VOGU-3710 file (C-alpha; in Angstrom, 3 decimals, decimal comma):
1> mkrlsllvls> 158,287/140,300/60,213  156,913/138,409/57,023  153,965/135,779/57,235  155,339/132,808/59,414  154,519/129,635/57,119  154,998/125,685/57,455  158,034/123,890/57,225  159,411/120,453/57,469  161,598/119,615/60,066  163,179/116,261/61,503
11> lllllstfmp> 160,293/114,489/63,812  161,385/114,019/67,202  159,483/110,803/68,209  158,325/110,365/72,335  156,428/107,835/74,317  154,347/109,046/76,859  153,059/107,435/79,879  149,775/109,198/80,114  146,142/107,015/79,782  143,032/108,547/79,808
21> tfaqpsyaqw> 140,358/106,192/80,266  141,371/103,460/78,784  142,871/100,951/81,463  140,607/98,222/81,569  138,750/97,933/77,807  138,629/94,446/75,429  140,425/94,576/72,735  140,310/93,714/69,604  143,161/91,965/68,330  143,776/91,583/63,796
31> sgddggyesv> 144,257/89,143/61,655  145,379/89,260/57,921  143,071/86,497/57,504  139,964/87,685/58,509  140,264/90,935/56,953  141,443/93,291/59,385  139,367/95,835/60,754  136,348/97,321/59,022  137,131/101,290/60,696  140,246/102,685/62,383
41> llrgsvdplk> 139,381/105,853/63,979  142,183/108,782/65,240  141,981/110,605/68,632  144,314/113,069/70,181  145,171/115,384/72,847  146,034/118,335/70,321  143,142/120,032/69,182  141,493/119,870/66,203  141,929/116,357/67,499  140,032/114,990/70,765
51> wdgndhplll> 139,505/112,401/72,570  136,033/111,323/72,503  135,819/112,278/68,714  135,103/110,214/65,545  136,293/113,402/62,723  139,487/111,801/61,729  138,876/108,670/60,592  141,601/106,661/58,393  141,208/105,391/54,953  143,133/101,713/54,524
61> neeedawvse> 145,735/101,895/51,892  146,548/98,643/50,026  149,704/99,246/48,804  151,300/100,093/52,020  149,120/97,472/54,093  148,636/100,829/56,855  145,393/102,855/57,516  146,459/106,365/56,793  144,736/110,084/57,991  143,552/112,799/56,396
71> pinlpggqkv> 146,545/115,717/56,505  145,607/117,297/60,070  146,783/120,507/60,541  148,582/121,184/63,933  150,345/123,538/66,261  154,281/123,463/66,837  156,027/122,453/69,337  153,442/120,440/71,059  153,415/117,083/72,430  150,198/115,005/70,731
81> eykfvydgew> 149,566/112,073/72,772  147,014/109,987/70,585  145,555/106,405/70,271  143,456/104,780/67,466  140,273/102,641/67,689  139,357/100,099/65,303  135,927/98,526/64,853  134,624/100,709/67,642  137,555/99,519/70,656  140,555/100,850/71,846
91> msgenlaftt> 144,149/100,068/71,464  146,274/98,438/74,123  148,555/100,315/75,904  149,673/103,222/76,628  149,334/106,723/74,464  150,956/106,793/71,544  153,239/110,424/71,393  154,991/112,781/69,254  156,191/116,227/69,841  155,158/118,504/66,133
101> pqagayqfvf> 158,368/119,613/64,545  156,057/122,981/63,578  152,993/124,234/63,286  151,892/122,440/60,024  149,480/119,651/58,612  150,577/115,738/59,282  149,216/112,276/58,489  148,833/109,864/60,671  149,700/106,500/59,788  148,045/102,967/62,165
111> hpederhvdv> 150,034/99,699/60,845  147,421/97,025/61,721  150,207/94,189/62,668  152,511/96,532/64,548  150,158/99,071/65,800  152,221/100,596/68,549  154,706/101,705/66,047  154,753/106,046/65,815  154,631/107,096/61,779  153,197/110,541/61,768
121> rpateydgel> 154,212/111,829/58,262  154,302/115,800/57,761  151,790/116,364/54,580  153,089/118,939/52,842  155,785/119,962/49,682  157,681/123,363/50,182  159,782/125,176/47,199  162,064/126,902/49,922  165,651/125,473/51,756  167,002/127,023/54,326
131> tlqlevpeet> 170,539/125,733/56,175  172,025/126,805/59,101  175,510/126,040/59,846  176,503/126,200/63,772  180,125/126,338/65,070  179,612/126,163/69,241  182,116/127,688/71,521  185,182/125,086/72,997  183,095/123,891/76,218  180,115/122,603/74,620
141> pdwvvptvas> 180,726/118,643/75,427  180,489/116,783/72,228  178,067/114,319/73,707  175,538/117,106/73,438  173,020/118,288/70,628  172,290/121,438/69,327  169,090/122,645/69,006  166,959/125,343/67,049  164,023/127,034/68,535  162,136/128,985/66,757
151> nmnnfnysvt> 158,781/130,788/66,169  157,843/128,070/63,841  158,048/125,343/66,800  156,679/127,354/69,841  160,785/127,947/70,331  160,930/124,444/71,399  164,373/123,528/72,554  163,922/119,962/72,358  162,144/119,023/69,369  164,611/120,238/66,138
161> rmnkdeegly> 167,704/118,305/66,523  171,054/119,156/64,603  173,523/117,011/62,702  176,805/116,538/64,171  179,203/117,352/60,866  183,213/117,327/62,447  184,142/117,997/66,147  182,107/121,786/67,351  180,606/122,066/63,778  176,890/121,245/63,420
171> sitlkgpagd> 174,368/121,952/60,627  170,607/121,555/59,559  168,858/122,239/56,383  164,777/123,506/56,400  162,382/123,824/54,011  159,388/125,826/54,122  157,918/128,619/51,322  160,636/130,593/49,509  160,252/133,917/50,884  159,596/133,801/54,667
181> eleyryglgd> 161,140/133,977/57,506  162,711/132,003/60,384  162,966/133,385/63,691  164,763/131,322/65,512  167,868/130,623/68,487  170,140/128,147/69,414  170,273/125,586/72,606  171,299/122,514/73,893  167,942/120,807/74,084  166,130/122,806/76,633
191> akyqetreeh> 165,285/126,227/77,448  167,686/126,235/80,220  170,779/125,358/77,856  170,266/128,484/75,500  172,769/130,569/73,786  173,832/133,589/75,537  172,176/136,423/73,297  169,222/139,270/73,775  167,712/139,112/70,323  166,235/136,154/68,360
201> rtadfteign> 168,176/134,951/64,812  166,377/135,323/61,768  166,535/133,933/58,112  164,503/133,440/55,021  164,215/130,528/53,113  165,103/130,736/49,601  164,579/128,365/46,240  167,916/127,824/45,525  168,721/127,386/49,699  169,697/129,958/51,890
211> vvedtvegwt> 172,985/129,063/53,753  173,668/130,790/56,986  176,906/130,091/59,176  176,512/131,029/62,664  178,546/130,890/65,808  177,270/130,911/69,217  179,747/132,812/72,344  178,712/130,807/75,199  175,491/128,831/76,603  172,998/129,769/79,990
221> gipiasnvsh> 173,822/126,739/81,404  175,896/123,413/80,172  174,121/120,070/81,085  175,685/117,539/83,635  174,158/114,917/82,230  172,053/113,749/79,160  168,924/112,732/81,716  168,356/112,834/85,857  165,340/111,209/86,153  163,371/110,312/90,238
231> nfnhspfvps> 159,904/110,083/89,382  158,748/109,749/92,789  160,927/106,261/93,597  161,085/106,259/96,874  160,187/103,259/99,465  158,275/103,081/100,985  155,640/104,309/99,168  153,200/105,389/101,746  155,328/105,542/104,550  154,423/105,901/108,825
241> enddvtitve> 156,785/107,153/111,507  158,685/104,362/111,929  159,696/104,288/108,178  163,680/105,687/106,393  162,481/106,339/102,780  164,797/104,987/100,096  165,308/107,834/97,453  166,455/105,840/94,285  167,563/107,957/90,875  168,702/106,938/87,569
251> vehygpitdg> 171,481/109,079/85,750  172,176/108,719/82,093  175,448/110,418/81,065  178,693/110,270/79,155  180,970/111,549/81,171  181,865/110,737/85,348  178,735/110,663/88,055  180,734/110,337/91,155  178,242/111,942/93,831  174,776/112,939/94,555
261> aiyfttdgas> 172,378/114,680/97,890  169,182/114,872/98,478  167,556/118,249/100,579  164,443/118,101/102,624  162,212/119,949/105,197  159,658/118,656/106,892  158,013/122,219/107,792  156,209/122,592/104,747  159,037/124,931/103,221  160,926/124,341/99,600
271> pegargeaqv> 164,222/122,950/99,698  167,372/124,687/98,508  170,759/123,275/98,251  173,277/122,057/95,609  176,135/119,188/95,581  175,785/118,101/99,320  175,064/121,745/100,939  171,137/122,564/102,029  170,416/126,596/101,936  167,070/125,444/102,715
281> gqavemsvvs> 166,228/122,189/104,777  169,071/119,345/105,185  170,850/117,339/103,123  172,031/113,537/102,974  174,246/111,881/100,669  173,907/109,409/97,682  175,416/107,106/96,698  176,277/105,482/93,124  175,049/101,705/93,602  175,725/100,744/90,201
291> tdessngyvs> 176,476/101,809/86,958  176,421/100,337/83,639  177,229/101,060/79,627  174,210/101,790/77,346  174,126/102,494/74,069  174,043/106,119/74,760  176,860/105,845/77,322  176,076/105,212/81,104  172,888/104,837/83,579  174,075/104,730/87,286
301> ilegtipaqa> 171,755/104,540/89,966  172,150/106,130/93,102  171,016/105,841/96,459  170,115/107,250/99,513  167,953/107,912/102,724  165,672/110,090/104,454  165,019/109,351/108,316  161,971/108,575/109,528  159,670/111,443/110,582  156,958/111,909/113,109
311> netpvkykvd> 153,068/111,176/111,753  151,154/113,944/109,679  154,507/115,149/108,455  154,635/116,780/104,921  158,464/115,713/103,419  159,332/117,710/100,783  163,181/116,894/98,657  164,885/117,805/95,817  167,585/115,407/94,453  170,816/116,740/92,754
321> vwdqeekgsq> 173,952/114,634/91,314  177,360/115,669/90,119  181,130/114,860/89,206  183,222/115,768/91,786  186,092/117,037/89,526  184,153/119,307/88,082  181,516/122,152/88,807  178,301/122,143/88,961  175,457/119,794/89,452  171,779/118,468/87,886
331> fadtnsldas> 168,840/118,460/89,805  166,019/115,306/89,155  163,737/115,494/87,208  163,512/118,893/85,188  167,155/118,316/84,636  167,759/121,899/85,835  170,974/123,301/87,194  169,981/125,142/90,404  167,300/124,139/92,837  165,212/126,739/91,791
341> gatefayyvd> 164,266/125,097/88,232  164,228/121,637/90,119  161,257/118,810/90,599  159,946/119,162/94,703  158,689/115,874/95,323  156,983/115,069/98,204  155,579/112,607/100,613  153,024/112,576/103,788  154,380/110,384/106,715  151,489/108,921/108,511
351> eftspdwakd> 149,508/105,900/109,284  147,295/106,245/105,955  143,879/105,109/106,934  140,792/107,111/104,827  137,737/108,163/106,505  135,297/104,864/107,550  132,449/106,980/106,321  133,374/107,310/102,884  134,160/103,478/102,831  130,432/103,226/103,109
361> aviyhifvdr> 128,976/105,430/101,135  126,840/105,168/98,224  127,863/108,451/96,069  124,981/110,312/94,377  126,529/112,512/91,785  124,019/115,406/91,138  125,204/117,754/87,573  123,639/120,878/89,561  121,976/122,866/86,766  120,289/119,420/85,266
371> fkdgnvdnny> 119,003/117,708/88,461  115,796/120,095/89,644  114,752/123,894/89,241  113,539/124,913/92,511  113,283/129,088/91,991  112,401/130,023/88,800  113,650/133,606/89,863  117,325/132,962/89,665  116,675/131,173/86,193  119,045/134,266/85,496
381> dtvdvdevsi> 120,807/132,346/82,237  118,931/129,985/81,239  117,666/129,249/78,074  113,986/128,204/77,062  113,977/125,269/75,057  111,398/125,560/72,859  112,544/128,566/72,155  116,250/127,352/70,381  116,041/123,371/70,799  117,896/120,933/72,811
391> eealkdwmgg> 120,359/120,812/71,186  121,444/124,499/71,894  119,582/124,262/75,016  121,580/121,434/76,554  125,185/124,200/75,805  123,617/126,709/77,888  121,627/127,269/81,777  118,747/125,009/82,263  118,238/126,008/85,448  118,665/123,426/87,524
401> dlegiiekld> 119,932/125,115/90,937  120,385/124,235/95,255  117,341/124,495/95,995  116,247/121,799/93,369  118,200/119,293/95,149  116,639/120,117/98,584  113,612/119,734/97,053  114,492/116,054/96,208  116,129/115,456/99,589  113,238/112,973/100,369
411> ylddlgintl> 113,686/111,266/96,650  117,258/110,696/97,795  116,691/109,651/100,786  114,108/106,874/100,007  116,365/105,550/97,359  118,980/105,338/100,168  121,621/107,246/99,278  124,073/108,773/101,979  126,475/111,153/100,212  125,664/113,649/97,839
421> ylspvfegpy> 128,556/114,868/95,239  127,694/118,451/93,886  129,570/119,396/90,617  131,072/123,156/90,852  128,875/125,977/91,623  130,935/128,289/91,527  130,724/131,989/89,472  131,943/131,174/86,163  130,311/131,236/82,804  129,189/127,959/82,130
431> shgyhpidfl> 126,572/125,874/83,706  129,184/123,457/84,715  131,093/125,241/86,465  134,118/123,763/85,892  135,254/127,475/84,609  135,754/129,256/87,942  135,683/133,132/88,303  135,605/133,328/92,383  136,673/130,761/93,954  134,850/131,844/96,541
441> didknfgtie> 131,314/132,318/95,656  128,207/130,765/93,587  126,933/131,772/90,520  123,811/133,396/90,798  122,368/131,210/88,522  122,727/127,990/91,819  121,650/130,355/94,337  123,470/131,626/97,390  125,922/130,502/99,821  123,082/130,722/102,129
451> vlkeliekah> 121,066/128,624/100,026  123,901/125,850/99,926  124,365/125,878/103,708  120,444/125,459/104,058  121,351/122,445/101,738  123,880/120,873/104,118  122,365/120,847/106,896  119,375/119,573/105,998  121,364/116,634/104,148  123,246/116,505/107,443
461> drdmkviydm> 120,076/116,149/109,219  119,222/112,874/106,948  122,577/111,829/107,739  123,826/112,100/104,312  127,216/113,338/103,765  128,142/115,876/100,876  131,284/116,283/98,658  132,152/119,180/96,471  133,575/119,477/93,245  136,852/121,368/93,838
471> vpnhssdesp> 139,147/123,006/90,518  142,278/123,687/92,218  143,929/123,152/88,782  143,051/126,223/86,624  140,373/128,870/86,687  138,387/131,055/84,074  140,235/133,680/81,834  137,607/135,642/83,243  138,996/135,521/86,600  140,252/139,393/87,857
481> ffqdaldngk> 143,438/137,464/89,024  144,284/136,229/85,420  142,916/139,320/83,698  145,252/141,931/85,978  148,326/139,375/85,451  147,020/139,512/81,640  146,925/143,361/81,736  150,096/143,941/83,823  152,516/141,364/82,599  155,495/140,791/85,374
491> espyydwytf> 154,042/144,106/87,139  150,926/141,993/88,174  151,038/140,194/91,626  149,137/137,590/90,040  151,862/137,161/87,338  153,341/134,283/89,042  149,714/132,806/89,919  150,148/131,762/86,128  152,230/130,326/83,937  153,326/133,057/80,728
501> yedgsyetfy> 156,170/132,205/78,185  158,447/133,882/76,226  155,592/134,612/72,932  152,738/135,503/75,370  151,070/132,310/75,324  150,441/130,805/79,020  150,012/127,338/80,191  146,207/125,964/80,032  143,912/122,655/80,846  144,782/121,038/77,678
511> gveslpqlnn> 145,483/123,861/75,491  141,343/125,603/76,247  142,434/129,101/75,883  139,934/129,826/78,085  141,420/127,903/80,838  144,402/129,332/82,443  146,357/126,576/84,470  147,167/128,052/88,275  150,554/127,632/89,214  150,198/126,157/92,522
521> dnqetrdyml> 153,765/125,357/92,586  153,748/129,722/93,642  153,901/129,510/96,879  151,419/133,011/96,983  149,055/130,612/95,109  149,131/127,644/96,710  148,363/130,066/99,933  145,723/131,178/98,709  144,591/127,779/97,783  144,921/125,727/101,030
531> eevipfwlee> 144,897/128,453/103,556  141,503/130,618/101,688  139,747/128,339/99,403  140,055/125,090/100,766  138,693/126,213/104,332  136,381/127,785/103,309  133,947/125,348/101,563  134,832/122,954/104,285  134,619/124,707/107,829  132,580/127,908/106,673
541> vnfdgyrldy> 130,274/126,258/104,404  130,115/122,897/105,808  130,926/120,111/103,298  132,682/116,960/104,421  135,086/116,772/101,522  136,055/117,123/98,227  136,039/115,733/94,841  139,326/116,918/92,857  138,913/117,670/89,131  141,880/116,862/87,051
551> akgpsysfwv> 144,115/115,713/90,391  146,996/115,015/87,632  147,095/119,480/87,520  148,877/120,257/90,106  152,242/118,324/91,751  152,669/115,950/93,728  154,310/118,738/96,670  150,991/120,296/95,966  149,027/117,191/96,833  150,971/116,998/100,050
561> dfrhavkqld> 150,517/120,454/101,335  146,745/120,139/99,832  146,432/116,637/102,410  148,078/118,246/105,592  146,125/121,374/105,641  142,527/119,468/105,085  143,551/116,862/107,447  144,309/119,430/110,139  141,682/120,608/109,864  139,249/117,503/110,353
571> edyyifgeiw> 140,989/113,729/109,259  137,383/112,944/108,887  136,824/114,833/106,182  137,336/113,138/102,414  139,666/113,476/99,341  139,415/111,787/96,289  140,728/112,661/93,254  139,753/112,630/89,510  142,957/110,841/87,484  142,237/109,875/84,599
581> dncekinsys> 144,870/107,408/84,151  145,710/103,630/84,514  146,021/102,535/87,401  149,674/102,737/88,785  149,245/105,924/88,092  146,037/106,506/90,046  147,702/104,929/92,941  150,708/107,232/92,471  148,496/109,845/94,452  147,912/107,055/97,448
591> gkldgaldfg> 149,051/108,799/100,778  148,172/112,290/99,244  144,522/111,198/98,946  141,978/109,173/100,423  141,003/107,942/97,215  140,438/108,420/93,321  137,764/107,310/90,376  138,038/104,606/89,082  137,926/104,579/85,439  139,468/100,943/84,587
601> fhdtfkstfa> 136,615/100,023/86,754  134,188/102,370/83,948  135,873/101,051/81,233  135,629/97,437/82,102  132,012/97,431/83,009  131,279/99,179/79,538  132,926/96,864/78,055  131,794/93,641/79,728  127,828/94,323/80,101  126,904/96,806/77,493
611> ndgsmqsvsn> 129,228/96,120/74,529  129,154/91,904/75,296  132,429/91,486/76,082  133,731/88,993/78,367  133,318/88,771/82,727  136,696/87,407/82,230  137,632/91,267/82,210  135,733/92,108/85,469  137,784/89,120/87,230  141,032/90,461/85,978
621> lvkenaatyh> 140,031/94,395/87,215  139,436/92,884/90,421  142,466/91,109/90,845  144,958/93,970/89,106  143,124/96,846/91,346  143,320/94,477/94,884  147,188/94,149/93,784  147,641/97,941/92,841  146,003/99,711/95,514  146,577/100,384/98,934
631> peyimssfld> 144,356/99,329/101,270  142,859/102,198/102,543  142,838/103,429/99,483  139,223/103,906/98,608  138,094/103,077/94,411  135,071/104,659/93,824  133,105/103,092/90,912  131,127/104,227/87,965  129,059/103,481/85,225  128,785/107,091/83,930
641> nhdvprflye> 128,978/110,046/84,549  128,900/114,190/83,515  132,416/113,111/80,698  131,662/109,898/79,618  128,561/108,468/77,464  125,250/106,683/79,530  125,727/103,910/80,614  122,323/102,617/79,733  122,735/104,204/76,120  125,399/102,732/75,128
651> aendtnklkl> 123,408/99,415/76,603  121,062/100,332/73,313  118,936/101,092/75,816  118,707/97,582/77,781  117,306/97,565/81,076  118,742/94,206/82,139  122,124/95,128/81,012  121,656/97,996/83,659  120,795/95,647/86,341  123,421/93,410/86,053
661> asftqfmlpg> 126,025/96,131/85,975  124,611/97,776/88,907  124,425/95,130/90,659  127,849/93,587/90,329  129,201/96,951/90,931  126,972/96,960/93,668  128,442/93,892/95,194  132,166/94,297/94,298  134,601/96,088/96,483  135,041/100,009/96,230
671> spmiyygtev> 132,336/103,036/97,026  130,064/102,981/94,599  128,428/105,443/92,764  125,530/106,330/90,594  125,223/109,370/88,527  122,393/111,679/88,700  118,745/109,489/86,435  120,741/106,408/85,619  118,362/104,872/88,931  115,490/106,134/87,044
681> glsqsanhnd> 116,441/104,736/83,141  118,009/108,155/81,873  119,361/107,366/78,641  120,572/110,386/75,753  118,091/111,392/73,041  120,949/112,011/70,602  123,761/110,145/69,526  126,973/111,767/71,083  128,952/110,277/67,847  126,651/112,207/65,758
691> ysdwkdrwyr> 128,461/115,983/67,065  131,619/117,693/66,406  131,531/119,843/69,228  129,673/119,547/73,009  129,181/115,954/72,827  128,818/116,024/76,358  125,911/118,227/76,416  124,120/114,785/75,552  125,167/112,444/78,941  123,774/115,455/81,169
701> emmpwdkqdq> 120,018/115,951/80,012  117,566/117,077/82,708  116,531/115,050/85,013  112,896/113,412/84,065  110,712/113,971/87,481  107,354/112,912/85,460  106,657/109,302/87,288  105,703/108,375/83,454  109,013/109,280/82,251  111,171/107,339/84,725
711> dldvfahyqe> 111,385/103,549/84,999  110,226/102,721/88,302  111,319/99,136/87,695  115,146/100,473/87,515  114,324/102,898/90,327  113,177/99,705/92,719  116,038/97,779/91,641  118,595/100,673/92,767  117,225/101,275/95,787  117,323/96,908/95,693
721> iialrdkysa> 120,888/97,111/95,468  121,846/99,914/97,829  119,859/98,385/101,003  122,066/94,686/99,957  124,898/97,037/100,552  123,441/99,254/103,560  122,891/95,378/105,379  125,857/93,740/104,729  129,022/95,210/105,976  130,689/92,418/103,851
731> lrtgtfeeiy> 129,772/93,739/100,555  131,491/97,379/102,096  134,483/96,320/102,990  134,895/92,715/103,130  137,454/90,152/102,091  136,937/89,126/98,143  137,797/85,783/96,645  136,953/84,287/93,333  135,262/80,962/92,916  134,722/80,765/89,198
741> vdedvlvfer> 134,956/82,761/86,082  134,045/82,276/82,472  133,307/84,459/79,837  129,602/85,093/80,735  129,655/83,723/84,500  131,712/85,442/87,600  130,968/84,064/91,038  132,354/85,042/94,284  132,442/85,814/97,695  132,246/88,864/100,412
751> edndsrllvv> 132,530/87,956/104,279  133,564/89,672/107,551  133,035/88,872/110,596  129,440/89,360/110,560  128,119/87,365/107,365  129,413/85,036/104,516  128,010/85,722/100,877  127,913/84,430/97,745  127,476/86,482/94,383  126,318/85,462/91,136
761> vnkgveqtfd> 126,820/87,011/88,541  125,518/85,416/84,345  125,085/87,526/81,508  124,794/84,781/79,417  121,754/82,214/79,065  119,911/80,202/81,854  122,461/78,336/84,018  122,634/75,876/86,496  125,694/74,813/88,829  126,850/72,353/91,236
771> laelyqqdrl> 127,961/73,995/94,603  130,542/70,972/94,855  131,853/71,363/91,815  132,188/75,198/91,987  134,333/74,611/95,313  135,883/71,468/93,947  134,806/69,452/96,613  133,324/65,777/96,019  130,739/65,946/98,137  128,919/68,742/100,742
781> tnvrlenalt> 127,662/68,594/103,900  126,299/70,588/106,225  126,058/73,835/104,242  123,123/76,358/103,643  121,856/78,814/101,341  119,737/81,770/102,146  118,603/84,002/98,661  119,023/87,806/100,317  116,677/88,390/97,378  113,970/86,066/97,851
791> qekkttkkgt> 114,773/84,329/101,297  114,315/81,010/99,611  116,803/78,457/101,565  118,688/75,856/100,097  120,254/72,767/101,666  122,325/70,107/100,516  120,802/67,348/99,059  123,339/64,191/97,625  126,184/65,826/98,940  125,522/69,109/96,998
801> ieitteaqgf> 123,282/72,380/96,330  122,399/73,428/92,367  122,028/77,059/92,045  120,033/78,199/88,952  120,530/81,296/87,883  118,136/83,000/85,071  119,428/84,813/81,833  121,068/88,248/82,691  120,463/87,149/86,308  122,075/87,469/89,310
811> qlfevsgnlv> 121,825/86,177/93,051  123,332/86,439/96,727  123,353/84,152/99,089  124,000/84,426/102,744  126,415/81,195/103,640  126,264/79,379/106,451  128,101/75,918/107,326  131,042/74,088/106,017  131,727/74,994/102,610  135,058/74,795/102,163
821> kgeeeeesvg> 136,827/75,894/98,548  139,524/72,343/97,504  143,067/72,263/96,152  143,087/74,386/93,027  144,980/72,404/90,160  146,635/73,959/86,896  144,153/75,777/85,026  141,455/75,237/87,663  138,130/76,660/88,079  138,190/80,400/89,639
831> rgngkapetp> 141,963/81,756/88,623  141,383/83,695/85,978  141,788/81,840/82,809  138,606/81,861/82,021  138,223/77,872/81,096  135,076/75,994/81,550  135,281/73,281/84,271  133,266/69,905/82,680  129,980/69,137/83,041  127,904/68,955/85,031
841> vrkghdkkle> 128,585/72,468/86,766  127,247/74,150/83,415  123,953/71,503/82,754  122,677/72,123/79,185  122,609/75,553/78,413  125,088/76,443/75,895  123,628/78,402/73,229  124,308/82,405/73,798  121,610/84,611/73,699  121,839/86,632/70,428
851> spvrnghe> 123,136/90,015/71,080  121,103/93,067/69,223  122,469/94,644/66,364  124,887/97,359/67,475  124,378/100,762/66,266  127,109/102,212/65,821  128,096/103,787/69,581  131,429/104,043/71,299
//
């Protein structure tokens, strides 16, 4: 076959629901009057785009009044998620997305006045042309549009739609270099509905325009509806044994849809069935509750009910719909025509609770290779910094090991830590451990299983829990399972442990070829992970729980089985996920996991404290979390970790900002997490934005152990706030009530049966507050405050108490007496409108501190 080149196909622009980390940042606003933005960057999910890259700036096209990227080469047939970053701030909302119709160069266009407009343009012209004319068989529904899958769009059956010329006849004109060959076949918008033909078709591009007439004799399947969508729309979302569960499905269709059914199991088996008859499990009917006309036909809503089940029951189910006058049915959400290809939905029935110890946890996140070298004899792959430079050394092994952590347990105990979270130590090619070769062994550079057991035992002797970073989504391409599948194809017992495609490619973690994605919906793969890997680290090695890497990868059905497997061992094991997305998506794992990393918290605190944003954003975050997350779903707050820039570096090494942010972190609801080194002022020795690859090396520098390299004042601060959280249970599990918020100040209460606390955080200039006015009372009587940091006591004088908080200051008071918040009027203090009360609540300090010049950090 001749060399395949680029051609221009019609673009199908899709919107996505994925949102990496930008749940709560402050957003820039465009104004034509002020000259617009100074810079616009493009970031995205498909190489060469990166979510943390600065390699694709856009230039302002004054004629269009829009920003345009340089041509960017992208693979064909892939969904590209992307966002624009303007003047250092992420655009708001969900990711934009489109699917590349072919491999080739594209230009991305940003319209400031309509920033969510998807405008991606082919950037190449061609001298050849090919027109495909197609006749379809009579049984093809007239509402279905045939598509062309080719080796130029990675045989994607959804992206290249044909044009309808007349009944049963379709055509499309493609462009490409004259003399190049197209290899292709037809479908009905999905690989499940392709033409019944063993070999691909071929045709050449010519300068005069080649015309090819094709006829399809039959299809492997014909869709019932244009789309059947459930998307885990069940209520209640976290059911207990007393709850019937209502299942809701939306169907977009043209012909009639009269019936539907739910097939469910309660014993862990995968349900099977069709048209109301269950082959595996039980069936319950669904009824059409509404049908409305739409611009593309009709939209019908169907509902059915799965009866209540006993606690600790994993419920799995599939859903199909059909027209009783026709044959066949169609399943949600894959639109498969049979149950074997259908999405398996799942939920876990239980009185959902998370471990009490996890609610009290102060988690210390250790990146093992960068923490402490405790045994030079296991430095098998460690590089010499003096020989290769720190830039190169940070890409490799630097000597940190398990014995080093054992050496520093006293240090961690002195800090006040009660929970350790270890990065993966699986055998693998990289020091970060996220490329597992062997899921049941440790890389020799970290130590041995025996040393790990010793570490955990000694941590337990100090009443510390230890959490392991588990990687269930993918393996290394050096894994013997993957190598066997690669070498032996379908003859390999591990072939179905991964997902291989027609062209020989395979499903990967975010397009990284060295990280083939495990097919955890394959029963043998799932059994291996849940019956061998998961119990090994919990029961044999004695970890207390898992942080779950890329929890969005495996299906919800996997996580239902995962929860069941873990909680059957011990319900006190803690499982929380890395779900880099918006809060609604993160919350969709509640009841399956015990908690999740709070990426919205990270974004908000970086924006508010490091980049001098509004304290109103913190208020909004807390309220949104309270409104979204199940009360037992533990959100782990963090300022930085191994995947994001160091908070202190982003704050231009202003330790006052770090103290203010960390104090607020420890006062707010959630389980606070500290990334190793943050507590002694570890920053970055280089700007990650100056590098096009391995940016994260600068987030993972070696822990400084020489006292002269540590900020002992910051260390003492962390000791103090950890001690406060340990002393007051209200800071761990108490209620939250906002009293007042403006651009620079947040005042709130935390309370439980043991104590009532008043917290004041001020990132601006020195402020004096009148407590009576804060609480909207004419005067206060019999109110007492005791400063938890200084033990200074305050009582009412002249019907109030004045509280003075220094610039970039914070205070914590124990409250006693009769302090009651008054009735709130419209736009009153503390309702999140950002409106300041009339003075004298803020007495005479209106000038803001001048911020230092930013150095262009993200």
